[in-house]
Residue frames as a rotation matrix with the C-alpha (Angstrom) as fourth column:
MET 1
0.007 -0.314 0.949 -57.12
-0.776 -0.600 -0.193 -71.84
0.630 -0.736 -0.248 -61.93
LYS 2
-0.112 -0.099 -0.989 -56.13
0.364 0.922 -0.134 -74.05
0.925 -0.375 -0.067 -59.07
THR 3
0.693 0.280 0.664 -56.62
-0.524 -0.437 0.731 -74.02
0.495 -0.855 -0.157 -55.35
ASP 4
-0.482 -0.876 -0.019 -54.17
-0.559 0.324 -0.763 -74.96
0.675 -0.357 -0.646 -52.66
MET 5
-0.614 0.194 -0.765 -54.78
0.461 0.875 -0.148 -77.35
0.641 -0.443 -0.627 -49.77
TYR 6
-0.808 0.309 -0.501 -56.51
0.359 -0.417 -0.835 -74.55
-0.467 -0.855 0.226 -47.82
GLY 7
0.120 0.913 0.390 -59.00
0.917 0.049 -0.396 -73.81
-0.381 0.405 -0.831 -50.60
GLN 8
0.168 -0.131 -0.977 -57.35
-0.072 -0.990 0.121 -70.53
-0.983 0.050 -0.176 -51.64
ILE 9
0.921 0.124 0.370 -57.40
0.359 0.103 -0.928 -69.70
-0.153 0.987 0.050 -55.35
VAL 10
-0.003 -0.977 -0.215 -53.88
0.272 -0.208 0.940 -69.43
-0.962 -0.055 0.266 -56.75
LEU 11
0.942 0.331 0.059 -53.63
0.171 -0.321 -0.932 -67.20
-0.289 0.887 -0.359 -59.83
THR 12
-0.148 -0.974 0.169 -50.63
0.744 0.003 0.668 -66.98
-0.652 0.224 0.724 -62.11
GLU 13
-0.512 -0.099 -0.853 -49.88
-0.370 -0.871 0.323 -64.29
-0.776 0.481 0.409 -64.69
ASN 14
-0.980 0.137 -0.141 -51.11
-0.069 0.436 0.898 -66.73
0.184 0.890 -0.418 -67.32
ASP 15
-0.442 0.869 -0.222 -54.38
0.884 0.380 -0.274 -67.19
-0.154 -0.318 -0.936 -65.43
LEU 16
-0.093 0.379 -0.921 -54.95
0.209 -0.897 -0.390 -63.41
-0.974 -0.228 0.004 -65.46
CYS 17
-0.754 -0.223 -0.618 -54.16
-0.528 -0.355 0.772 -63.24
-0.392 0.908 0.149 -69.17
ASP 18
-0.892 0.451 -0.002 -56.53
0.393 0.780 0.487 -66.14
0.222 0.434 -0.873 -69.80
LEU 19
-0.205 0.839 -0.503 -59.31
0.760 -0.187 -0.622 -64.37
-0.616 -0.510 -0.600 -67.85
TYR 20
-0.248 0.040 -0.968 -58.78
-0.293 -0.956 0.035 -61.27
-0.923 0.292 0.249 -69.99
MET 21
-0.918 -0.170 -0.359 -58.74
-0.388 0.186 0.903 -63.19
-0.087 0.968 -0.237 -73.27
ARG 22
-0.708 0.706 0.009 -61.97
0.706 0.707 0.050 -65.03
0.029 0.042 -0.999 -72.42
ASP 23
0.464 0.886 -0.018 -63.77
0.881 -0.459 0.114 -61.80
0.093 -0.069 -0.993 -71.50
PRO 24
-0.502 -0.757 0.418 -62.01
0.728 -0.631 -0.268 -58.55
0.467 0.170 0.868 -72.45
THR 25
0.081 0.606 0.792 -64.88
-0.071 -0.789 0.611 -56.56
0.994 -0.106 -0.021 -70.89
ARG 26
0.730 0.159 -0.664 -64.10
0.583 0.361 0.728 -57.99
0.356 -0.919 0.171 -67.47
ASN 27
0.624 -0.522 0.581 -62.23
-0.591 -0.802 -0.086 -55.67
0.511 -0.290 -0.809 -65.16
ILE 28
0.534 -0.461 -0.709 -59.24
0.476 0.857 -0.199 -57.84
0.699 -0.231 0.676 -64.31
LYS 29
-0.358 -0.632 0.687 -57.90
-0.291 -0.624 -0.725 -55.09
0.887 -0.460 0.039 -62.08
GLU 30
0.563 0.596 0.572 -60.16
-0.761 0.104 0.641 -56.70
0.322 -0.796 0.512 -59.49
CYS 31
0.877 -0.417 -0.239 -57.58
0.453 0.883 0.122 -59.52
0.161 -0.215 0.963 -59.52
PHE 32
0.826 -0.563 -0.014 -54.82
-0.511 -0.760 0.401 -57.60
-0.236 -0.324 -0.916 -57.76
VAL 33
0.759 -0.649 -0.053 -51.35
0.501 0.634 -0.589 -58.29
0.416 0.420 0.807 -59.04
ASP 34
0.656 -0.558 -0.508 -47.93
0.411 -0.301 0.861 -57.52
-0.633 -0.774 0.032 -57.63
LYS 35
-0.551 -0.805 -0.221 -46.40
0.238 -0.405 0.883 -56.13
-0.800 0.434 0.414 -60.83
LYS 36
-0.069 0.504 -0.861 -47.37
-0.797 -0.547 -0.257 -54.67
-0.601 0.668 0.440 -64.18
ILE 37
-0.189 0.094 0.977 -48.80
0.409 0.912 -0.009 -57.07
-0.892 0.399 -0.211 -66.71
LYS 38
-0.693 -0.048 -0.719 -48.82
-0.582 -0.552 0.597 -56.54
-0.425 0.832 0.355 -70.45
LEU 39
-0.232 0.701 0.674 -52.08
0.496 0.681 -0.538 -57.54
-0.837 0.210 -0.506 -72.11
ASP 40
0.496 0.420 0.760 -52.67
0.861 -0.129 -0.491 -56.81
-0.108 0.898 -0.426 -75.81
GLY 41
-0.194 -0.708 0.679 -49.85
0.727 -0.568 -0.385 -54.28
0.658 0.419 0.625 -75.72
ILE 42
0.358 0.370 0.857 -51.42
-0.301 -0.823 0.481 -52.41
0.884 -0.430 -0.183 -72.79
PHE 43
-0.697 -0.605 -0.385 -49.70
0.228 0.323 -0.919 -52.31
0.680 -0.728 -0.087 -69.43
LEU 44
0.553 0.830 0.066 -51.98
0.087 -0.137 0.987 -52.68
0.828 -0.540 -0.148 -66.46
SER 45
-0.608 -0.779 0.154 -50.73
-0.024 -0.177 -0.984 -51.40
0.794 -0.602 0.089 -63.17
ASN 46
0.192 0.640 -0.744 -51.86
0.793 0.345 0.502 -51.79
0.578 -0.687 -0.442 -59.61
ASP 47
-0.585 -0.606 0.539 -50.76
0.233 -0.762 -0.605 -48.29
0.777 -0.228 0.587 -58.56
ASN 48
-0.463 0.480 0.745 -53.86
-0.781 -0.618 -0.086 -47.65
0.419 -0.622 0.661 -56.45
LEU 49
0.597 0.683 -0.421 -54.68
-0.436 0.717 0.544 -51.21
0.674 -0.141 0.725 -55.50
PRO 50
0.466 -0.444 0.766 -53.52
-0.748 0.264 0.608 -53.30
-0.472 -0.856 -0.209 -52.57
LEU 51
-0.223 -0.652 -0.725 -50.89
-0.882 0.451 -0.134 -55.88
0.414 0.610 -0.676 -53.40
LEU 52
0.939 0.333 -0.082 -51.27
-0.282 0.885 0.370 -59.57
0.196 -0.325 0.925 -53.06
ILE 53
0.189 -0.890 0.415 -48.37
-0.758 0.137 0.638 -61.22
-0.625 -0.435 -0.649 -51.37
GLU 54
-0.232 -0.348 -0.908 -46.50
-0.870 0.492 0.034 -63.54
0.435 0.798 -0.417 -53.69
TYR 55
0.791 0.610 0.032 -47.87
-0.573 0.723 0.386 -67.02
0.212 -0.324 0.922 -53.25
VAL 56
-0.493 -0.868 -0.051 -45.60
-0.757 0.457 -0.467 -69.29
0.428 -0.192 -0.883 -51.26
GLU 57
0.220 0.593 -0.775 -46.80
-0.106 0.804 0.585 -72.80
0.970 -0.046 0.240 -50.55
SER 58
0.067 -0.102 0.992 -47.31
-0.955 -0.294 0.034 -73.20
0.288 -0.950 -0.118 -46.83
LYS 59
-0.507 -0.283 -0.814 -46.36
-0.056 0.953 -0.296 -76.18
0.860 -0.105 -0.499 -44.72
LEU 60
-0.727 0.284 0.625 -48.73
-0.687 -0.278 -0.672 -75.23
-0.017 -0.918 0.397 -41.89
SER 61
-0.812 0.582 0.033 -51.31
0.571 0.806 -0.157 -77.67
-0.118 -0.109 -0.987 -40.64
MET 62
-0.210 0.830 0.517 -54.93
0.525 -0.350 0.776 -76.67
0.825 0.434 -0.362 -41.28
GLU 63
0.589 0.431 -0.683 -55.31
0.800 -0.190 0.570 -75.77
0.115 -0.882 -0.457 -37.59
ASP 64
-0.196 -0.756 -0.625 -52.19
0.701 -0.554 0.449 -73.56
-0.685 -0.350 0.639 -37.58
PHE 65
-0.782 -0.008 0.624 -53.27
0.551 -0.477 0.685 -71.98
0.293 0.879 0.377 -40.88
ASP 66
0.254 0.958 0.132 -56.64
0.650 -0.271 0.710 -71.08
0.716 -0.094 -0.692 -39.34
LYS 67
0.476 -0.133 -0.869 -54.97
0.798 -0.349 0.491 -69.61
-0.369 -0.928 -0.061 -36.23
HIS 68
-0.636 -0.769 -0.056 -52.65
0.640 -0.567 0.519 -67.53
-0.431 0.294 0.853 -38.39
ASN 69
-0.591 0.462 0.662 -55.52
0.500 -0.435 0.749 -66.20
0.634 0.773 0.026 -40.51
GLN 70
0.451 0.806 -0.384 -57.59
0.805 -0.181 0.565 -65.36
0.385 -0.564 -0.731 -37.43
SER 71
0.130 -0.476 -0.870 -54.87
0.679 -0.596 0.428 -62.89
-0.723 -0.646 0.245 -36.45
GLN 72
-0.846 -0.533 0.015 -54.90
0.332 -0.504 0.797 -61.26
-0.417 0.680 0.603 -39.92
TRP 73
0.143 0.983 0.119 -58.46
0.783 -0.038 -0.621 -59.92
-0.605 0.182 -0.775 -40.32
GLN 74
-0.827 -0.363 0.430 -58.67
0.561 -0.588 0.583 -57.73
0.041 0.723 0.690 -43.41
MET 75
0.342 0.939 0.023 -61.00
0.924 -0.340 0.176 -54.90
0.173 -0.039 -0.984 -42.45
PRO 76
0.242 -0.224 0.944 -60.86
0.151 -0.952 -0.265 -51.12
0.958 0.207 -0.197 -42.23
ILE 77
-0.721 -0.685 -0.104 -59.06
0.248 -0.115 -0.962 -49.65
0.647 -0.719 0.252 -39.24
GLU 78
-0.469 0.587 0.659 -62.28
-0.788 -0.615 -0.013 -48.20
0.398 -0.526 0.752 -37.78
TYR 79
0.657 0.676 -0.334 -63.63
-0.470 0.713 0.520 -51.72
0.590 -0.184 0.786 -37.34
GLN 80
0.052 -0.734 -0.678 -60.33
0.449 0.623 -0.640 -53.00
0.892 -0.271 0.362 -35.96
GLU 81
-0.878 -0.443 0.181 -60.39
0.093 -0.529 -0.844 -50.25
0.469 -0.724 0.505 -33.34
MET 82
-0.080 0.956 0.282 -64.13
-0.484 -0.285 0.828 -50.49
0.872 -0.070 0.485 -32.67
ASP 83
-0.849 -0.026 0.528 -65.20
-0.507 0.323 -0.799 -51.25
-0.150 -0.946 -0.288 -29.12
ILE 84
-0.590 0.619 -0.519 -67.50
-0.212 0.501 0.839 -54.05
0.779 0.605 -0.164 -30.24
ALA 85
-0.593 0.377 -0.711 -68.64
0.779 0.491 -0.389 -54.84
0.202 -0.785 -0.586 -26.68
LYS 86
-0.718 0.317 -0.620 -69.80
0.092 -0.839 -0.536 -51.26
-0.690 -0.442 0.574 -26.16
TRP 87
-0.759 0.433 -0.487 -71.52
-0.634 -0.320 0.704 -51.24
0.149 0.843 0.517 -29.54
VAL 88
-0.573 0.542 -0.615 -73.39
0.267 0.833 0.485 -54.47
0.775 0.114 -0.621 -28.74
LEU 89
-0.571 0.333 -0.750 -74.40
0.804 0.040 -0.594 -53.30
-0.168 -0.942 -0.291 -25.27
ASP 90
-0.814 0.256 -0.522 -75.61
-0.236 -0.966 -0.106 -49.97
-0.531 0.037 0.846 -26.69
CYS 91
-0.725 0.558 -0.403 -78.00
-0.365 0.185 0.913 -51.94
0.584 0.809 0.070 -28.92
CYS 92
-0.654 0.460 -0.601 -79.74
0.681 0.703 -0.203 -53.43
0.329 -0.542 -0.773 -25.88
LYS 93
-0.321 0.662 0.677 -83.08
-0.111 -0.736 0.668 -51.91
0.941 0.139 0.309 -24.86
ASN 94
0.659 0.573 0.487 -83.66
-0.562 -0.055 0.825 -53.38
0.499 -0.818 0.286 -21.41
GLU 95
0.123 -0.633 0.764 -82.00
-0.950 0.149 0.276 -55.17
-0.288 -0.760 -0.583 -18.51
GLU 96
0.613 0.157 0.775 -82.78
-0.080 0.987 -0.137 -58.66
-0.786 0.022 0.617 -19.82
GLU 97
0.946 -0.280 0.165 -81.10
0.194 0.081 -0.978 -57.89
0.261 0.956 0.131 -23.15
LEU 98
0.433 -0.818 0.379 -78.12
-0.785 -0.549 -0.288 -56.30
0.444 -0.173 -0.879 -21.39
GLN 99
0.277 -0.285 0.918 -77.70
-0.717 0.575 0.395 -59.35
-0.640 -0.767 -0.045 -19.18
ARG 100
0.790 0.085 0.607 -77.85
0.245 0.864 -0.439 -61.80
-0.562 0.496 0.662 -22.09
ALA 101
0.850 -0.497 0.172 -75.53
0.007 -0.315 -0.949 -59.76
0.526 0.808 -0.265 -24.30
GLY 102
0.362 -0.731 0.578 -73.09
-0.917 -0.390 0.081 -59.26
0.167 -0.560 -0.812 -21.41
ASP 103
0.443 -0.143 0.885 -73.01
-0.372 0.869 0.327 -62.98
-0.816 -0.474 0.331 -20.64
GLU 104
0.878 -0.086 0.471 -72.36
0.438 0.543 -0.716 -63.82
-0.194 0.835 0.514 -24.28
LEU 105
0.747 -0.626 0.223 -69.70
-0.354 -0.659 -0.664 -61.12
0.563 0.417 -0.714 -24.64
LEU 106
0.329 -0.627 0.706 -67.83
-0.856 0.118 0.504 -62.62
-0.399 -0.770 -0.498 -21.70
LYS 107
0.531 -0.077 0.844 -67.86
0.142 0.990 0.001 -66.00
-0.836 0.119 0.536 -23.44
PHE 108
0.910 -0.235 0.341 -66.69
0.321 -0.120 -0.940 -64.46
0.261 0.965 -0.034 -26.72
HIS 109
0.598 -0.708 0.377 -63.94
-0.730 -0.675 -0.110 -62.59
0.332 -0.209 -0.920 -24.82
GLU 110
0.419 -0.414 0.808 -62.78
-0.517 0.623 0.588 -65.78
-0.746 -0.664 0.047 -23.04
ARG 111
0.512 -0.157 0.844 -62.31
0.579 0.789 -0.204 -67.35
-0.634 0.594 0.495 -26.48
ASN 112
-0.437 -0.709 -0.553 -60.52
0.120 -0.655 0.746 -64.27
-0.892 0.260 0.371 -27.88
MET 113
-0.324 0.431 0.842 -63.28
0.922 0.342 0.180 -63.84
-0.210 0.835 -0.508 -30.47
PHE 114
0.261 0.427 -0.866 -63.73
0.276 -0.893 -0.356 -60.05
-0.925 -0.146 -0.351 -30.39
PRO 115
-0.649 -0.501 -0.573 -61.80
-0.397 -0.419 0.817 -59.65
-0.649 0.758 0.073 -33.69
LEU 116
-0.836 0.438 0.331 -64.31
0.548 0.645 0.532 -62.07
0.020 0.626 -0.779 -35.24
LEU 117
0.113 0.928 -0.355 -67.22
0.864 -0.268 -0.425 -59.98
-0.490 -0.259 -0.833 -33.93
GLN 118
-0.063 -0.219 -0.974 -65.59
-0.162 -0.960 0.227 -56.82
-0.985 0.172 0.026 -35.31
TYR 119
-0.940 -0.323 -0.109 -65.18
-0.169 0.165 0.972 -58.50
-0.296 0.932 -0.210 -38.68
LEU 120
-0.531 0.812 0.242 -68.77
0.845 0.529 0.077 -59.74
-0.065 0.246 -0.967 -38.69
LYS 121
0.241 0.563 -0.791 -69.98
0.453 -0.786 -0.421 -56.19
-0.858 -0.257 -0.445 -37.97
TYR 122
-0.442 -0.499 -0.746 -67.87
-0.458 -0.590 0.665 -54.96
-0.771 0.636 0.032 -40.90
LEU 123
-0.962 0.080 0.261 -69.24
0.246 0.666 0.704 -57.77
-0.118 0.742 -0.660 -43.13
VAL 124
-0.115 0.993 -0.035 -72.88
0.933 0.096 -0.346 -57.00
-0.340 -0.072 -0.938 -42.28
ASP 125
0.191 0.140 -0.972 -72.35
0.053 -0.990 -0.132 -53.25
-0.980 -0.026 -0.196 -42.77
THR 126
-0.740 -0.537 -0.404 -70.71
-0.391 -0.146 0.909 -53.91
-0.547 0.831 -0.102 -46.14
MET 127
-0.784 0.512 0.351 -73.53
0.620 0.677 0.397 -56.21
-0.035 0.529 -0.848 -47.26
ARG 128
0.176 0.879 -0.442 -76.16
0.758 -0.407 -0.509 -53.67
-0.628 -0.246 -0.738 -46.20
ARG 129
-0.061 -0.293 -0.954 -74.33
-0.229 -0.926 0.299 -50.82
-0.972 0.236 -0.011 -47.94
ASN 130
-0.817 -0.357 -0.454 -74.15
-0.516 0.100 0.851 -52.85
-0.258 0.929 -0.266 -51.16
ASN 131
0.121 0.988 -0.092 -77.69
-0.969 0.097 -0.228 -54.28
-0.216 0.116 0.969 -50.99
ILE 132
-0.585 -0.356 -0.728 -76.41
-0.483 0.875 -0.040 -57.85
0.652 0.328 -0.684 -50.72
VAL 133
0.492 0.836 0.243 -78.94
-0.769 0.286 0.571 -60.32
0.408 -0.468 0.784 -49.38
TRP 134
-0.732 -0.652 -0.197 -77.85
-0.464 0.688 -0.558 -62.91
0.499 -0.317 -0.806 -46.81
GLY 135
-0.374 0.598 -0.708 -79.69
0.353 0.798 0.488 -65.65
0.857 -0.067 -0.510 -44.97
VAL 136
0.405 0.641 0.652 -82.04
-0.451 -0.481 0.752 -65.26
0.796 -0.598 0.094 -42.04
GLY 137
-0.183 -0.558 0.809 -79.99
-0.982 0.134 -0.130 -67.68
-0.036 -0.819 -0.573 -39.97
ARG 138
0.695 0.365 -0.620 -79.44
-0.384 0.917 0.109 -71.36
0.608 0.163 0.777 -39.55
GLY 139
0.071 -0.689 -0.721 -77.67
0.403 0.681 -0.611 -73.83
0.912 -0.247 0.326 -37.37
SER 140
0.175 -0.044 -0.984 -76.32
0.979 0.114 0.169 -73.15
0.105 -0.993 0.063 -33.92
SER 141
-0.805 -0.532 0.262 -75.40
0.515 -0.846 -0.135 -69.52
0.294 0.026 0.955 -34.71
VAL 142
-0.122 0.838 0.532 -79.04
-0.003 -0.536 0.844 -68.53
0.993 0.101 0.068 -34.14
ALA 143
0.474 0.240 -0.847 -78.51
0.790 0.309 0.530 -69.30
0.389 -0.920 -0.043 -30.44
SER 144
-0.523 -0.753 -0.399 -76.30
0.845 -0.518 -0.130 -66.19
-0.109 -0.406 0.907 -30.16
TYR 145
0.607 0.725 -0.324 -78.08
0.714 -0.677 -0.178 -62.98
-0.349 -0.123 -0.929 -29.21
VAL 146
0.013 -0.699 -0.715 -74.90
-0.010 -0.715 0.699 -61.00
-1.000 -0.002 -0.017 -29.97
LEU 147
-0.854 -0.321 0.410 -74.88
0.361 0.202 0.911 -62.28
-0.375 0.925 -0.057 -33.56
TYR 148
0.068 0.957 0.283 -78.56
0.998 -0.065 -0.020 -61.31
-0.001 0.283 -0.959 -33.78
LEU 149
0.589 0.131 -0.797 -77.72
0.353 -0.929 0.108 -57.76
-0.727 -0.345 -0.594 -32.66
ILE 150
-0.458 -0.833 -0.312 -74.85
-0.051 -0.325 0.944 -57.54
-0.888 0.448 0.106 -35.16
GLY 151
0.243 0.670 -0.702 -77.22
-0.806 -0.263 -0.530 -58.68
-0.540 0.694 0.476 -37.91
ILE 152
-0.806 -0.582 -0.107 -75.70
-0.555 0.679 0.480 -62.03
-0.207 0.446 -0.871 -38.86
HIS 153
-0.766 0.634 -0.110 -79.13
0.523 0.713 0.466 -63.63
0.374 0.299 -0.878 -38.50
ARG 154
-0.545 0.661 0.515 -82.71
-0.514 -0.749 0.417 -62.58
0.662 -0.037 0.749 -37.76
ILE 155
0.232 0.574 -0.786 -83.57
0.355 0.702 0.617 -65.04
0.906 -0.422 -0.041 -35.01
ASN 156
0.037 -0.154 0.987 -83.97
-0.755 -0.651 -0.073 -63.41
0.654 -0.743 -0.141 -31.60
SER 157
-0.334 -0.270 -0.903 -82.53
0.177 0.923 -0.342 -66.14
0.926 -0.274 -0.261 -29.39
LEU 158
-0.984 0.051 0.173 -83.64
-0.180 -0.322 -0.930 -64.28
0.008 -0.945 0.326 -26.28
TYR 159
-0.215 0.973 -0.084 -87.28
-0.977 -0.213 0.026 -64.38
0.008 0.088 0.996 -27.42
TYR 160
0.458 0.378 -0.805 -87.04
-0.524 0.846 0.099 -68.10
0.718 0.376 0.586 -28.21
GLN 161
0.664 -0.232 0.711 -85.02
-0.692 0.170 0.702 -68.83
-0.283 -0.958 -0.047 -25.05
LEU 162
0.839 -0.470 -0.274 -82.14
0.179 0.714 -0.677 -70.44
0.514 0.518 0.683 -26.96
SER 163
0.786 -0.601 -0.142 -79.00
0.148 -0.039 0.988 -71.07
-0.600 -0.798 0.058 -24.98
VAL 164
0.643 -0.632 -0.433 -75.80
-0.765 -0.491 -0.418 -69.57
0.051 0.600 -0.799 -26.38
ASP 165
-0.087 -0.697 0.712 -74.04
-0.626 0.594 0.505 -72.71
-0.775 -0.402 -0.488 -25.19
GLU 166
0.632 0.358 0.688 -75.49
0.310 0.697 -0.647 -74.42
-0.711 0.622 0.329 -28.27
PHE 167
0.959 -0.275 0.073 -73.34
-0.058 -0.441 -0.896 -72.09
0.278 0.855 -0.439 -30.38
LEU 168
0.278 -0.911 0.303 -70.20
-0.821 -0.389 -0.418 -71.79
0.499 -0.133 -0.856 -28.26
LYS 169
0.995 0.103 0.002 -69.67
-0.092 0.885 0.457 -75.45
0.045 -0.455 0.889 -27.42
């Protein structure tokens, strides 16, 4: 398998066949395909699976590629329509928490980052639902109280008096 300049895995029909031949017990239906494939005389279909768009090599710069992807968050509609600011503010227990979360939410909003917060909420909920363990937090992200409330990390930046400006430089 190969990756493109953006780090995306590019699978061909031959790659899928190779995966199957190496491990016939593997469910290759997890590798969504855009047409039926014949493996060992059996046709596999994607009737109930989302389709992958045919791979077309992009000429976008890395920055433009990132901007494009940031507008294409793949998450359920309930998270896309979620009022993430209200959800975050509802998690606050006192005036100090409300003030800090409100200040951070304004900064996230100024940077058009609410879709990112919605996606992170979806990601954390999915990991919790599937008993997937993730880190306690590291780097500048622990300076964000909003990310703490969402569950991205377990460091209460309000308690430790960490400035969100460390994260949103």
